[in-house]
C-alpha positions in Angstrom: 34.6 22.4 20.2 35.4 19.2 21.2 31.8 18.2 19.7 33.2 19.9 16.5 36.4 17.9 16.2 34.6 14.8 16.2 32.4 16.3 13.9 34.7 17.1 11.3 36.9 13.8 12.3 33.5 12.0 11.1 32.9 13.8 7.9 37.0 13.3 7.0 36.9 9.5 8.2 33.6 9.3 5.8 34.7 11.1 2.9 38.3 9.5 2.2 36.9 6.1 3.1 34.0 7.1 0.0 37.2 8.3 -2.2 39.0 4.9 -0.9 36.3 3.3 -2.6 35.9 5.3 -5.9 39.8 4.4 -6.9 39.1 1.3 -7.2 37.9 -0.8 -10.6 35.7 -3.5 -9.0 36.0 -6.0 -12.4 33.6 -8.7 -10.4 30.2 -8.6 -9.0 32.4 -11.5 -6.1 34.5 -7.7 -5.7 31.5 -6.3 -4.6 31.1 -8.7 -1.8 33.8 -7.8 -0.9 33.0 -3.9 0.2 31.4 -2.2 1.6 27.9 -0.6 -0.1 25.9 1.4 2.8 22.7 2.8 2.2 22.5 6.1 4.3 18.8 8.6 4.3 18.3 11.5 6.3 16.5 11.1 9.4 18.0 8.4 10.6 16.6 9.4 13.7 13.3 7.7 13.4 15.2 3.8 13.0 16.1 4.2 16.4 14.3 2.1 19.0 13.0 4.8 21.5 12.4 2.2 24.8 14.1 -0.1 27.0 11.7 -2.4 26.8 11.9 -3.9 22.7 15.9 -2.5 23.1 16.7 -4.6 25.4 15.1 -7.9 23.3 17.4 -6.1 21.0 15.2 -4.0 18.9 12.6 -7.1 18.1 8.5 -5.6 18.3 6.8 -5.8 15.7 5.4 -9.3 17.5 5.3 -9.2 20.9 3.0 -8.2 23.2 0.8 -4.7 22.5 2.4 -2.1 24.5 2.3 1.8 25.2 5.3 1.7 23.1 3.9 -0.2 20.3 4.1 3.1 17.2 7.8 2.8 16.7 7.3 -0.8 15.7 3.5 -1.9 15.1 1.6 0.1 15.8 -1.6 -2.6 14.6 -0.9 -4.1 18.0 -2.3 -1.2 19.6 -6.1 -3.0 19.1 -4.9 -5.5 21.7 -3.5 -3.3 25.0 -5.4 -4.5 27.7 -5.7 -1.2 29.7 -8.1 1.6 28.7 -5.8 4.0 28.3 -1.4 5.2 28.6 2.0 7.0 28.8 4.9 6.9 27.9 8.3 8.5 28.6 11.2 7.2 27.2 15.1 8.7 27.3 17.6 7.2 25.7 21.6 9.4 25.6 23.1 8.4 22.5 26.6 7.9 21.1 27.6 9.0 24.6 31.0 6.8 23.0 31.6 10.1 21.0 29.6 12.8 22.5 28.1 14.2 25.7 25.2 15.5 24.6 23.3 13.7 21.9 20.3 11.2 23.3 16.7 11.1 22.1 13.3 11.5 24.1 9.8 9.9 23.7 6.1 10.7 24.8 3.6 7.9 24.4 0.0 8.1 25.6 -2.7 6.2 24.3 -6.7 5.4 24.6 -9.4 2.8 24.1 -11.9 3.9 21.7 -14.0 0.4 22.1 -13.5 -2.9 23.1 -12.5 -2.8 18.7 -10.6 -0.4 18.7 -7.4 2.0 19.8 -5.8 5.5 18.8 -2.6 6.5 20.6 0.1 9.8 19.4 3.9 9.9 19.9 6.5 12.2 19.8 9.8 11.6 19.7 12.3 14.7 20.2 16.0 14.3 18.8 18.4 16.3 20.3 21.9 16.1 17.8 24.4 18.4 21.0 25.9 21.1 20.5 28.0 22.1 17.6 30.2 25.4 17.0 29.4 26.5 12.4 32.9 28.3 11.6 32.7 30.2 8.1 35.0 29.1 4.5 38.2 31.1 6.4 37.4 30.1 9.8 35.5 32.5 11.7 32.9 31.4 14.1 29.6 31.6 13.4 28.4 30.6 17.3 27.4 27.4 18.4 24.4 26.0 16.9 22.1 22.9 18.3 21.0 20.5 15.7 17.6 18.8 16.8 15.2 17.0 15.2 11.4 15.7 15.8 9.0 13.7 14.6 4.9 13.7 15.5 2.6 10.9 15.2 -1.2 8.9 15.3 -2.3 6.2 14.5 -5.6 3.8 14.9 -5.4 0.2 15.2 -8.1 -1.7 15.1 -9.2 -5.4 15.6 -11.0 -6.9 12.9 -11.7 -10.2 14.8 -10.1 -11.2 17.8 -7.6 -12.4 16.7 -5.8 -9.8 14.0 -5.4 -6.2 13.5 -4.6 -3.4 11.5 -3.5 -0.3 11.9 -2.5 2.9 9.7 -0.2 5.7 11.2 0.7 9.3 10.2 3.6 10.9 10.8 5.2 14.8 10.4 8.6 14.4 10.1 10.8 18.5 11.2 14.6 18.2 10.9 15.8 21.5 11.0 20.7 20.9 11.4 21.2 24.2 10.6 20.0 26.2 13.2 19.5 29.6 13.3 21.8 30.1 9.3 20.5 31.2 6.2 23.5 29.2 4.6 26.2 27.2 5.0 29.1 29.0 3.2 27.7 30.4 0.3 24.5 27.7 0.3 20.6 28.5 1.4 19.8 26.1 3.7 16.0 25.6 5.7 14.9 23.6 7.7 14.1 19.8 6.3 9.6 18.6 6.5 8.8 15.2 5.5 5.5 13.2 6.0 4.8 9.6 6.6 2.3 7.0 7.4 2.9 3.1 8.5 0.6 0.4 7.7 1.2 -3.0 9.5 -0.8 -6.3 11.0 -0.6 -8.4 13.9 -2.3 -11.4 14.5 -2.4 -13.1 17.9 -3.3 -16.6 18.6 -3.7 -19.2 21.6 -2.7 -23.2 21.9 -0.7 -25.6 24.6 2.6 -26.8 24.2 3.6 -28.6 27.4 1.4 -28.8 29.4 1.9 -25.0 29.1 -0.7 -22.3 27.7 1.3 -20.4 24.6 -0.1 -17.5 23.4 2.4 -17.1 19.3 1.9 -14.2 17.7 2.6 -12.9 14.1 3.6 -8.9 12.2 4.1 -6.9 10.0 4.8 -3.5 9.4 6.1 -1.0 6.7 6.7 2.6 8.5 7.9 5.5 7.2 7.2 5.6 3.3 7.1 9.1 2.6 8.0 12.0 0.6 11.4 12.5 0.1 13.1 15.4 1.6 15.7 18.7 1.0 17.7 20.9 3.4 18.8 23.1 0.4 16.4 24.3 -2.7 18.4 21.5 -5.0 16.3 19.8 -6.5 18.4 16.0 -4.6 16.2 14.9 -2.3 17.1 12.4 0.1 14.8 9.5 0.6 13.4 9.1 4.2 14.3 5.1 6.8 11.1 2.9 5.2 11.6 -0.3 6.5 9.8 -3.9 6.7 9.5 -5.1 9.5 8.3 -9.3 9.8 8.2 -11.0 13.0 7.0 -13.6 15.4 7.2 -14.5 18.8 5.7 -16.9 22.2 4.7 -16.1 25.7 4.2 -18.9 27.5 3.5 -19.8 30.8 4.9 -21.6 33.2 3.0 -21.3 35.7 1.3 -19.2 37.8 3.8 -17.0 38.3 6.8 -17.4 34.8 5.9 -16.4 31.9 8.4 -17.0 29.3 8.8 -15.4 25.7 10.8 -15.5 23.4 10.6 -13.4 19.9 12.8 -13.0 16.1 12.4 -10.3 13.5 14.5 -8.7 10.7 14.0 -5.8 9.0 15.5 -3.9 5.9 15.1 -0.5 4.5 13.5 -0.4 1.6 16.0 2.5 0.2 17.0 2.2 -3.3 20.7 0.6 -2.4 23.5 2.6 -4.8 25.2 2.0 -8.1 28.5 0.8 -8.8 29.5 3.3 -11.5 31.8 2.4 -15.1 35.4 3.4 -13.8 38.0 5.0 -15.9 41.4 4.6 -16.1 42.1 7.3 -14.1 39.9 5.9 -11.3 37.5 8.6 -12.5 33.6 7.1 -13.4 32.8 7.4 -16.5 30.9 9.2 -18.7 28.5 8.3 -21.5 27.4 11.0 -23.9 25.5 12.7 -22.0 27.5 13.6 -19.5 25.7 10.6 -17.0 27.9 7.8 -15.0 27.6 5.2 -16.5 26.6 2.1 -14.1 28.6 -0.8 -14.3 26.7 -2.8 -12.0 23.5 -2.0 -9.8 20.1 0.2 -10.0 20.0 4.3 -10.4 19.1 4.6 -7.1 17.0 8.8 -8.3 14.2 7.1 -9.0 11.1 7.7 -6.8 9.4 6.7 -3.6 7.1 3.7 -4.6 9.7 3.1 -7.5 12.8 3.1 -4.5 10.8 1.0 -2.6 10.3 -2.4 -5.0 13.6 -2.1 -6.0 14.9 -2.0 -2.9 14.4 -6.2 -3.1 16.7 -6.5 -6.6 18.6 -3.5 -7.4 22.2 -4.5 -5.3 25.1 -3.8 -7.5 26.3 -6.8 -5.4 23.2 -9.4 -7.1 21.1 -12.1 -5.0 23.9 -12.9 -2.8 24.2 -8.3 -1.6 20.6 -8.2 -1.8 20.3 -11.1 1.0 22.7 -8.7 2.9 20.1 -5.8 2.6 18.5 -8.2 5.7 19.2 -6.9 9.6 18.4 -10.0 11.8 17.4 -9.6 15.7 16.9 -12.6 18.3 15.4 -11.2 22.2 13.9 -13.6 25.4 12.0 -11.7 28.2 11.2 -13.7 31.8 8.5 -12.0 33.6 7.8 -13.1 37.5 4.2 -12.9 39.0 3.8 -10.3 35.5 6.3 -8.0 38.4 9.4 -8.5 37.5 11.1 -8.7 34.3 14.4 -9.8 32.3 15.9 -9.2 29.2 18.2 -10.4 26.7 18.8 -10.9 22.9 21.1 -10.6 20.0 21.3 -7.6 17.2 23.3 -9.0 13.7 23.9 -6.5 10.7 26.0 -8.0 8.0 29.4 -6.3 7.3 29.2 -4.9 4.3 25.9 -3.0 6.0 27.3 -1.2 8.9 28.4 -4.2 10.6 26.0 -2.7 14.2 25.6 -6.5 16.0 25.3 -6.8 19.8 24.1 -7.9 22.7 21.7 -6.4 25.1 20.7 -7.1 28.3 17.7 -5.4 30.1 14.8 -5.5 33.0 11.8 -4.2 33.9 9.4 -3.7 37.1 5.3 -3.3 36.9 3.8 -1.7 40.5 0.7 -0.2 41.1 0.5 3.2 38.7 3.5 2.4 37.4 6.7 0.3 35.8 10.8 1.2 35.7 12.7 -0.4 32.3 17.0 -0.3 30.9 18.2 -2.0 29.0 21.8 -1.6 28.9 24.0 -2.2 25.0 26.8 -4.7 24.9 28.4 -4.1 21.3 30.9 -7.0 19.7 34.1 -4.5 18.5 36.0 -2.3 20.5 35.5 1.3 20.7 32.0 0.3 18.8 29.6 4.0 18.8 27.1 1.9 20.4 28.4 0.9 23.6 27.8 2.1 27.3 24.6 3.0 25.5 21.9 3.0 27.8 17.5 3.6 27.6 15.5 4.9 29.6 11.3 4.4 30.4 8.5 5.2 32.6 4.9 3.8 32.0 1.7 5.2 33.6 -1.4 3.2 33.7 -4.3 5.7 33.9 -7.1 2.2 34.8 -4.9 1.4 38.7 -4.9 5.8 38.7 -9.0 5.7 37.9 -8.7 2.6 40.8 -6.5 4.6 43.5 -8.7 7.6 43.2 -12.2 5.3 43.8 -10.1 4.4 46.4 
């Protein structure tokens, strides 16, 4: 019942907000810049950082050192992994300020094919907890447990000693209303989609202040795929196609101490909703065919490919609003003797696009065959839904297992 209450309150809050927006008559682009215009997609669980190491650096991972969880940020990094194989398991209790039983579970495994190529598989499972559904008359339809998952496969290959590229394929399944054929009078079904990633990674070494420094650049266009729908309607929603770009520098201070700094930007390659021309009653003005007239921005009901490149120039507020669609983060990781790590970072999202701003703090431990990482998130602002978010990850080194068996 508490879950249902939170669900209803959230829906009412969103409805009230957008209703207020629609009743405000905008007469210039400058007014648009002062209002919220958040880009929304289906299956947003694909954007949640699954592993504690990257989360500890404020969700930076596209240009950091390769590890078992490279799939989420940059599959091309797998070509540079040092071990022959590994397994990772992560768990994140999600939005615990709002609900007690929403969580993300993640498992990843990789194996080197040869000196130049690596393959990897991952699976993420997002549980939305238990929600009580009711019919139009308030009668209970029972408790349902909505869930979503994605299964990924990736191949990464070195094209030179310093450069690699990677591709990933993804199957997406989203069942928001399990065991119910209809909601109200509308037939519903699970949403299914497929997507892919194209990524690149460059790494080289130099000297900085007398220290051996490894620097890297990474890029990834992820979740390029078909729209998704939960009904038989022709209207479908975009999935979160995302552009990630980043750089990192790792400095070996001495035999025991190592420090890495990294920075990253990301942007949803999804169309921004336009602002429609309003009449004197605050309603959308319609043309002769009955379609709403766009005052600022572009038509968002376009195909996937067009939506990707249109996302760079379609903001109703013009270039200034386009710049607000880029999130950025910075992070740092310190290692002592390659066994103990501490991490921190800061993530920034502009106010008009969601206003997520938070610090992260984390630590890691490596010992023989396994490693353990955890992260704690500290948002800016009171009563933030991400407050007290914790992530936990464990990794297992196949090489170390083999060596122990030999002894």
